[in-house]
Phi, psi and omega in degrees: 000324181285329174299315178299319176300317181288331179294326183254015185301318184266001181276146175271104183259010180288341181286346179276130174250187183297334188274344177263162179288126178273118183291347180277345181280147179282166177305316183298318180294320175296317176301315182298319178294318178295321181294320180297315176298316180296318177295322176295321175296319182295311185291346182261005177276141177301327183294323179301310178297324179291321179292319179293321178295317177296321178298317179299316181297313181294325178294322178292326174298315177295327177291329179289335184273349178288150178262162182298329183222142182298338180283343179278123180291143181235187181292320179245145181294154181294331177293320177296315179296321180293322178295315179301318180295321174299317182295313183292320177296324178295313179298316180293328176293318178299317178299316181299313183299312183296317182290323180289325176289328181285314188253345187092144184288298182245324180258127181297141179282337180213172180276346181281334184233152171281155175292167180303314186281349175281347179266121184302317180302323180286330174297317180292317176301315181295318177297319178293318183295319183290321179282000000 
């Protein structure tokens, strides 16, 4: 870190703004910034919200088809329900990851948006997903 600081010591870096690549940032920081922008773009698309809403509805329908105990036969086999549960949890995990990368988990990434956990609806979703 001190070598990098000495390397850029005499350069005028004031001409760099947020939209240009900052040569002081590490590759990981640049990757994280690009990923954050991509996630922010993704979560603001109407298709993303529609897919998530549809997933919630279909997941709820599958929950209604589950029986209280695996030994009780149901309309759909337990293997199919277990697989569907895995798929729905995967989709909800991707949503969680995308929104956390876009908005920040606890601390907001920008002043324009609240962090993921500052939104009550997301707090409820997280508790349901974890349980």
